[in-house]
C-alpha positions as CSV (number, residue, x, y, z in Angstrom):
1,M,101.0,-2.1,63.6
2,K,101.6,-1.9,67.3
3,I,99.2,-1.1,70.1
4,E,100.3,-0.7,73.6
5,Q,97.8,-0.4,76.3
6,I,99.8,1.3,79.5
7,Y,97.9,0.6,82.4
8,T,98.6,2.5,85.8
9,G,96.6,0.4,88.5
10,C,96.7,3.0,91.2
11,L,95.1,5.4,89.0
12,A,93.0,2.9,87.2
13,Q,93.9,4.7,84.1
14,G,95.1,3.5,80.6
15,A,97.2,5.5,78.2
16,Y,97.8,4.3,74.6
17,Y,101.0,4.1,72.3
18,I,100.1,3.2,68.9
19,E,103.2,2.7,66.3
20,N,103.0,2.2,62.5
21,N,105.4,2.6,59.9
22,G,107.8,5.0,62.1
23,E,105.2,7.3,63.3
24,V,103.5,7.0,66.7
25,A,100.7,8.3,68.7
26,I,100.1,8.6,72.2
27,I,96.6,8.6,73.5
28,D,95.8,10.3,77.2
29,P,99.4,10.4,78.2
30,L,100.5,10.5,81.9
31,R,102.7,13.3,83.2
32,E,105.9,11.3,83.5
33,T,106.5,11.2,79.5
34,Q,109.9,9.7,79.1
35,S,108.7,6.3,78.8
36,Y,107.0,7.0,75.7
37,I,110.0,9.2,74.3
38,D,112.1,5.9,75.0
39,Q,109.9,3.6,73.5
40,A,109.7,5.6,70.3
41,E,113.5,5.7,70.2
42,K,113.5,1.8,70.5
43,D,111.0,1.4,67.7
44,N,112.9,3.7,65.6
45,A,110.0,6.1,65.4
46,K,108.8,9.7,65.9
47,I,105.8,10.6,68.1
48,K,103.5,12.8,65.6
49,Y,100.2,13.1,67.6
50,I,99.1,13.2,71.2
51,F,95.3,12.6,71.2
52,E,93.5,13.7,74.1
53,T,90.0,12.2,74.7
54,H,88.8,15.0,76.9
55,F,89.9,17.4,79.7
56,H,90.7,14.8,82.5
57,A,89.3,15.3,85.8
58,D,91.2,12.6,87.7
59,F,94.9,12.8,86.7
60,V,97.1,15.5,85.3
61,S,97.9,14.6,81.6
62,G,101.6,15.1,80.0
63,H,100.2,16.3,76.8
64,V,101.9,19.8,76.9
65,D,105.2,18.3,78.2
66,L,105.4,15.6,75.6
67,A,104.6,17.9,73.1
68,K,107.2,20.4,73.7
69,K,109.7,17.8,73.8
70,T,108.8,16.0,70.8
71,G,107.2,18.6,68.5
72,A,104.1,16.1,68.3
73,T,100.6,17.7,67.8
74,I,98.2,17.7,70.6
75,V,94.7,17.0,69.4
76,Y,91.5,17.4,71.1
77,G,87.8,16.9,70.0
78,P,85.2,19.6,69.0
79,T,84.4,22.4,71.2
80,A,87.5,21.9,73.3
81,E,89.2,25.3,74.1
82,P,92.7,24.6,75.5
83,N,95.0,27.3,76.8
84,F,97.9,26.2,74.7
85,D,98.6,25.5,71.0
86,A,96.6,22.2,69.8
87,H,94.6,21.3,67.0
88,I,90.9,21.3,67.4
89,A,89.7,18.3,65.5
90,T,86.4,18.3,63.4
91,D,83.9,15.6,64.0
92,N,85.0,12.8,61.6
93,E,88.4,14.3,60.8
94,V,90.9,11.6,59.9
95,F,94.5,11.6,61.0
96,K,97.2,9.6,58.9
97,L,99.8,7.6,61.1
98,G,101.9,5.6,58.6
99,N,99.7,3.1,56.9
100,I,96.6,3.5,59.3
101,T,94.3,6.2,60.2
102,I,92.7,7.6,63.4
103,T,89.4,9.1,63.0
104,A,87.8,11.7,65.6
105,L,84.3,10.6,66.8
106,H,82.9,13.4,68.7
107,T,81.1,12.0,71.6
108,P,79.8,14.5,74.0
109,G,78.3,13.3,77.3
110,H,80.8,13.0,80.0
111,T,82.3,16.2,78.9
112,M,81.3,18.5,76.0
113,E,84.5,18.1,74.4
114,S,84.7,14.1,74.9
115,T,85.9,12.4,72.0
116,T,86.2,8.8,70.8
117,Y,89.0,7.8,68.4
118,L,88.8,5.4,66.0
119,L,91.7,3.4,64.6
120,K,91.2,1.7,61.3
121,D,94.0,-0.9,59.9
122,E,96.3,-0.8,57.0
123,N,93.2,-2.2,55.2
124,G,90.8,0.5,56.0
125,K,89.0,-1.9,58.5
126,D,87.5,-0.5,61.8
127,Y,90.0,-2.2,64.2
128,A,89.7,-0.4,67.6
129,I,88.2,2.6,69.3
130,F,89.9,4.8,72.2
131,S,86.6,5.6,74.0
132,G,88.3,7.7,76.8
133,D,85.3,8.2,79.6
134,T,82.3,7.8,76.9
135,L,82.6,4.1,77.3
136,F,84.2,1.8,79.9
137,I,84.1,-1.8,80.2
138,G,80.9,-2.6,82.2
139,D,79.8,1.1,82.4
140,V,80.1,4.6,80.8
141,G,81.2,7.8,82.2
142,R,79.6,9.7,84.9
143,P,77.7,12.9,83.4
144,D,78.1,15.2,86.4
145,L,81.8,16.5,86.3
146,A,81.4,19.1,83.5
147,Q,78.7,20.6,85.3
148,K,81.0,21.9,87.7
149,L,82.5,24.1,85.4
150,N,79.6,25.1,83.3
151,S,76.4,26.2,85.0
152,D,74.4,25.9,81.8
153,L,74.7,22.1,82.0
154,T,73.1,19.7,84.1
155,Q,73.8,15.9,84.7
156,E,70.6,15.0,83.0
157,K,71.3,17.1,79.7
158,L,74.9,15.4,79.8
159,A,73.3,11.9,80.2
160,G,71.3,12.8,77.3
161,F,74.2,14.0,75.2
162,L,75.8,10.6,76.0
163,Y,73.0,8.3,75.3
164,D,73.1,10.2,71.6
165,S,76.3,9.6,71.5
166,L,76.3,5.8,72.2
167,H,73.3,5.1,69.8
168,S,74.8,7.5,66.9
169,K,78.7,7.0,67.2
170,I,79.5,3.6,69.0
171,M,76.7,1.0,68.8
172,P,76.8,1.0,64.7
173,L,80.3,-0.1,64.8
174,A,81.2,-3.7,64.2
175,D,81.0,-6.1,67.0
176,D,84.8,-7.0,66.4
177,V,86.0,-3.6,67.3
178,I,88.1,-3.6,70.2
179,V,87.3,-1.1,72.9
180,Y,90.0,0.7,74.7
181,P,89.0,2.6,77.6
182,A,90.6,5.4,79.5
183,H,89.8,3.8,83.0
184,G,88.8,0.4,84.6
185,A,87.6,-0.6,87.9
186,G,88.4,1.7,90.7
187,S,88.4,4.8,89.1
188,A,85.9,7.4,90.4
189,C,85.0,8.3,86.7
190,G,82.0,5.7,86.7
191,K,80.1,3.5,89.0
192,N,80.8,0.1,88.3
193,M,83.2,-0.6,85.8
194,S,84.9,-4.1,85.2
195,K,88.2,-5.3,86.4
196,E,88.9,-5.9,82.3
197,T,90.9,-3.1,80.6
198,F,89.5,-3.9,77.3
199,D,86.9,-5.9,75.4
200,T,85.1,-6.4,72.1
201,L,82.4,-4.0,71.3
202,G,80.0,-7.1,70.5
203,H,80.6,-8.4,74.0
204,Q,79.9,-5.0,75.4
205,K,76.6,-4.9,73.9
206,E,75.7,-8.1,75.4
207,V,76.9,-7.0,78.8
208,N,77.0,-3.3,79.5
209,Y,73.9,-2.0,80.6
210,A,74.5,1.6,78.8
211,L,74.4,-0.4,75.4
212,N,71.2,-2.0,75.9
213,P,69.3,-1.1,72.7
214,K,65.8,-1.4,74.5
215,M,66.6,1.1,76.9
216,T,64.9,4.3,76.3
217,K,66.6,7.7,76.5
218,E,64.7,8.6,79.8
219,E,65.4,5.4,81.2
220,F,69.3,5.7,80.2
221,I,69.3,9.1,82.2
222,T,67.5,8.1,85.2
223,E,70.0,5.0,85.4
224,L,73.1,7.2,84.7
225,T,72.4,9.8,87.2
226,S,71.0,7.7,90.4
227,G,73.6,6.6,93.1
228,L,76.4,8.9,92.3
229,L,78.6,9.8,94.8
230,P,80.2,13.2,95.1
231,P,83.4,13.2,92.8
232,P,86.8,13.7,94.7
233,F,87.8,17.1,95.5
234,Y,90.6,17.5,93.1
235,F,88.8,16.6,90.1
236,P,87.7,20.1,89.2
237,E,91.4,21.5,89.9
238,N,92.8,18.7,87.5
239,V,90.4,19.5,84.8
240,M,91.8,23.3,85.1
241,M,95.2,22.0,85.1
242,N,94.6,20.0,82.0
243,K,93.0,23.2,80.3
244,M,95.6,25.5,81.2
245,G,98.8,23.8,81.1
246,V,101.1,22.9,84.0
247,E,104.8,22.8,85.1
248,S,107.1,19.8,83.8
249,L,107.5,17.0,86.0
250,D,111.6,17.7,85.9
251,V,110.7,21.0,87.5
252,I,108.6,19.6,90.3
253,K,110.8,16.9,91.3
254,E,113.8,19.3,91.2
255,R,111.9,21.4,93.8
256,A,111.4,18.2,95.8
257,N,114.6,17.0,95.8
258,H,115.6,18.5,99.2
259,A,116.8,15.7,101.8
260,L,116.1,17.2,105.3
261,S,117.9,16.0,108.5
262,P,115.5,16.0,111.5
263,D,116.2,19.5,112.8
264,E,116.1,20.8,109.2
265,F,112.7,19.0,108.8
266,I,111.3,20.6,112.1
267,Q,112.6,24.0,110.9
268,V,111.0,23.9,107.5
269,V,107.7,22.7,109.0
270,E,107.7,26.0,111.4
271,E,108.3,28.2,108.5
272,T,106.0,26.8,106.1
273,S,103.2,25.2,108.0
274,A,103.6,22.3,105.3
275,L,101.6,19.2,105.8
276,I,103.5,16.0,106.7
277,L,102.6,13.2,104.5
278,D,104.0,9.8,105.9
279,V,103.7,7.4,102.7
280,R,104.9,4.0,104.5
281,D,103.1,1.0,105.1
282,P,100.0,1.2,107.4
283,Q,101.4,-0.9,109.9
284,T,104.8,0.6,110.0
285,F,103.3,4.0,110.5
286,A,101.4,2.7,113.4
287,A,104.5,1.3,115.1
288,G,106.1,4.9,115.0
289,F,105.3,8.1,113.2
290,I,106.3,12.1,113.6
291,P,103.3,13.8,115.8
292,G,100.8,15.5,113.4
293,S,101.8,13.6,110.3
294,I,99.1,11.8,108.4
295,N,99.3,8.3,106.7
296,I,98.5,7.7,103.0
297,G,100.3,4.4,102.0
298,I,102.0,4.7,98.6
299,K,101.3,0.8,98.1
300,G,97.5,1.6,98.0
301,N,95.1,3.7,96.2
302,F,97.4,6.5,96.9
303,A,96.8,9.4,94.5
304,P,93.2,9.2,94.5
305,W,93.0,9.5,98.4
306,V,95.3,12.3,98.3
307,G,93.2,14.1,96.4
308,T,89.9,13.2,98.2
309,L,91.4,14.1,101.8
310,I,93.9,17.0,101.0
311,T,91.6,19.7,100.1
312,D,94.4,22.4,99.5
313,I,96.1,21.3,96.3
314,K,98.7,24.0,96.6
315,Q,99.8,23.3,100.3
316,P,103.3,22.6,100.8
317,I,104.0,19.0,101.4
318,L,107.0,17.2,103.5
319,L,107.1,13.4,102.8
320,I,108.1,10.6,105.0
321,A,108.8,7.7,102.9
322,D,111.0,4.7,103.0
323,A,114.4,5.5,101.8
324,G,114.9,5.4,98.0
325,S,110.8,5.8,97.3
326,E,110.6,9.5,97.4
327,D,110.8,9.9,93.8
328,E,107.9,7.6,93.5
329,A,106.0,9.4,96.0
330,V,106.5,12.8,94.2
331,T,105.6,11.4,90.9
332,R,102.6,9.8,92.1
333,L,101.2,13.1,93.8
334,A,102.1,15.2,90.5
335,R,99.8,12.8,88.7
336,V,96.9,14.2,90.7
337,G,98.3,18.0,90.6
338,Y,99.8,18.1,94.2
339,D,103.0,19.6,92.6
340,N,104.5,21.4,95.9
341,V,106.7,18.8,97.7
342,I,109.2,20.9,99.2
343,G,111.4,18.3,100.5
344,Y,111.6,15.0,102.4
345,L,113.0,13.4,105.7
346,A,116.5,11.9,104.7
347,N,117.1,8.3,105.4
348,G,113.3,8.0,106.3
349,F,112.1,7.6,109.6
350,Q,114.8,6.2,111.1
351,S,116.8,9.0,111.1
352,W,113.9,10.8,113.5
353,I,114.5,7.8,115.8
354,D,118.4,7.9,115.7
355,A,118.2,11.5,116.6
356,E,115.9,10.7,119.5
357,K,113.2,13.1,118.6
358,D,109.6,12.4,119.7
359,F,107.3,10.2,117.9
360,D,103.8,9.0,118.3
361,E,102.1,5.7,118.1
362,I,98.8,4.2,117.2
363,V,97.2,1.0,118.5
364,S,96.5,-1.5,116.2
365,I,94.9,-4.7,116.8
366,S,94.4,-8.2,114.9
367,P,90.9,-9.3,113.9
368,E,90.8,-11.8,116.6
369,E,91.3,-9.2,119.4
370,F,88.9,-6.9,117.9
371,V,86.0,-9.6,117.9
372,E,86.9,-10.5,121.6
373,L,86.6,-6.9,122.5
374,V,83.5,-6.5,121.0
375,D,82.1,-9.2,122.6
376,E,83.4,-8.4,126.4
377,T,83.4,-4.4,126.3
378,E,80.9,-1.8,125.0
379,L,83.4,-0.1,122.8
380,K,81.8,1.3,119.8
381,V,82.9,0.4,116.0
382,L,83.4,2.6,113.2
383,D,83.2,1.2,109.6
384,V,85.0,3.7,107.3
385,R,84.2,1.9,104.3
386,K,81.9,3.3,101.4
387,P,78.2,3.2,102.3
388,G,77.8,0.5,99.7
389,E,80.2,-1.6,101.2
390,F,78.5,-1.0,104.8
391,S,75.1,-1.6,103.3
392,S,76.2,-5.0,101.9
393,A,77.6,-6.5,105.0
394,H,79.1,-5.0,108.3
395,V,79.7,-6.1,112.2
396,V,76.5,-6.1,114.1
397,G,76.3,-2.6,115.8
398,A,78.9,-0.9,113.9
399,T,78.4,2.7,112.7
400,S,79.3,3.5,109.2
401,A,81.6,6.6,109.3
402,P,83.0,6.4,105.6
403,L,86.5,7.9,105.0
404,D,85.3,9.8,101.7
405,F,83.2,12.2,103.9
406,I,85.8,12.2,107.0
407,N,84.5,15.8,108.1
408,E,81.1,14.6,108.5
409,S,82.1,11.1,110.0
410,M,84.2,12.8,112.6
411,K,81.2,14.4,114.1
412,L,80.0,11.2,115.2
413,I,82.9,10.8,117.5
414,D,83.1,11.7,121.1
415,P,86.9,12.6,122.1
416,E,86.4,11.2,125.3
417,E,85.1,7.6,124.3
418,T,87.2,4.9,122.6
419,Y,86.2,3.6,119.3
420,L,87.8,0.4,117.2
421,V,88.3,1.4,113.4
422,H,88.4,-0.6,110.5
423,C,87.9,-0.9,106.7
424,A,88.2,-3.7,104.1
425,G,91.6,-4.4,104.5
426,G,93.6,-2.0,106.9
427,Y,94.4,0.7,104.2
428,R,91.7,3.2,104.7
429,S,91.2,2.8,108.5
430,M,95.0,3.6,109.2
431,I,94.2,6.9,107.0
432,F,91.0,7.7,108.9
433,T,93.1,6.9,112.2
434,S,96.0,9.2,111.3
435,I,93.9,12.2,110.5
436,L,91.9,12.0,113.6
437,R,94.9,11.4,115.7
438,A,96.7,14.6,113.9
439,R,93.3,16.6,115.0
440,G,93.5,15.6,118.6
441,Y,91.5,12.1,118.9
442,E,93.6,10.0,120.9
443,N,90.9,7.4,121.4
444,L,90.9,5.4,118.2
445,I,92.2,1.8,117.9
446,E,92.9,0.5,114.5
447,V,92.2,-3.0,113.5
448,A,94.8,-4.7,111.1
449,G,93.3,-6.8,108.4
450,G,89.9,-4.9,108.1
451,F,86.7,-6.5,107.5
452,G,88.0,-9.1,105.1
453,K,89.7,-10.8,107.9
454,I,87.5,-10.0,110.8
455,K,84.2,-11.7,109.0
456,E,86.6,-15.0,108.9
457,V,86.8,-14.9,112.9
458,E,84.9,-17.7,114.4
459,G,82.0,-16.1,116.2
460,V,81.7,-12.8,114.7
461,K,78.4,-11.4,114.4
462,I,77.9,-9.8,110.5
463,E,74.8,-8.4,109.5
464,E,74.0,-9.3,105.7
465,G,72.6,-6.2,103.4
466,V,70.7,-6.7,100.4
467,S,72.8,-4.3,98.2
468,A,75.9,-5.7,96.5
469,C,79.2,-3.6,96.6
470,Q,82.2,-3.8,94.0
471,S,85.3,-4.8,95.7
472,E,87.9,-1.7,96.2
473,Q,90.6,-4.0,95.2
474,P,90.4,-3.8,91.3
475,N,94.2,-4.0,90.8
476,S,97.7,-4.8,92.3
477,C,98.2,-1.2,93.3
478,S,94.9,-0.9,94.9
479,T,94.3,-2.3,98.7
480,N,92.4,-1.0,101.3
């Protein structure tokens, strides 16, 4: 028996490849499906099932495309109503895979169709659960997403369903059962997930607040529904895409594969009003960029920030990327449903410079220069981290202006004044500054290295708060 967790750090998402005796099951596949097909061929095995734990909100699944390419059966849990051929499992239905079995345990709460898959080994022993967004390591799935698509549901009702699911289906399982969730730290599908990507159920019973046997249902509902930030814009869009089916990634890549000269690039912008998305490193972007473009660096939490900040998921997009990384950018955009990339600047930004086209710059200063300016001037400081991060600790006198709520945060800014902008590490602050620059705000100075470096500067005045904040650097793909 082979179980492989395929973890994608920039989405904090775990897909799973399970093989036994020549038969394969894939759980919650990403949109790019070829790697699963290649692995099955390497194992001389056939993909038999594609199990979906629920209609995902934070990424577009590759289930439909993978089924078309392999003939595998897509499986959803009870109550699911997809707009394509799929097997809707009954509660406790058993699926045979080689000499092992996978049982569908209906665990509503995160969503109504949410299902946990229990794998039993060749001896019939409970071995692992693939819990989707029902149970995370250190947390459980947020209960407010499904209500966006069903007005009869409330987050309190969903939280109650989740409590029942955990207590009736998950907690009775043996302590040595391995928990394989769909997400880890950095995902917006929960509040306080661990950086670990799997664990034993026994250990989770000891450390996960949601599995505390002494917690009443009412206490669980209160705990689960408090402190929830609004979900990113793209979540309902992705749910519908996963429910209705989407274009093949191959088609999307073909549409995006148009290398444009600077003059052609300008012409396409004028004809389509496309968004110019620059995915280069923040400091590289600051040194020179096409006027009107925005920066969301591909080496950070790229796809989630795209989904949070670009509110028209169907908007045409033109890319500025380091030469050779365009395909990766298209793939990452498609993972969250941004399928309308229509081209990119050939040979990257250097071709723009070589053509002697006008470009813009953003002033970026070091943390030492920041502290000096704060001490010697009356420049205002904008902290664009999350509210919880700001509450935990911030520069004395700074104003909280979260990137997550940029349209509200920009109301704090006087276009005639100059501001120093920082986040935790320099990733979000450049996104914030580039968006505001595209909207006509000229007087923003970005601080490279962010609060993480600022607090190390001798003499800086920091105000400590009482609330702790989980770092937003849970994996190698995430930096801020």
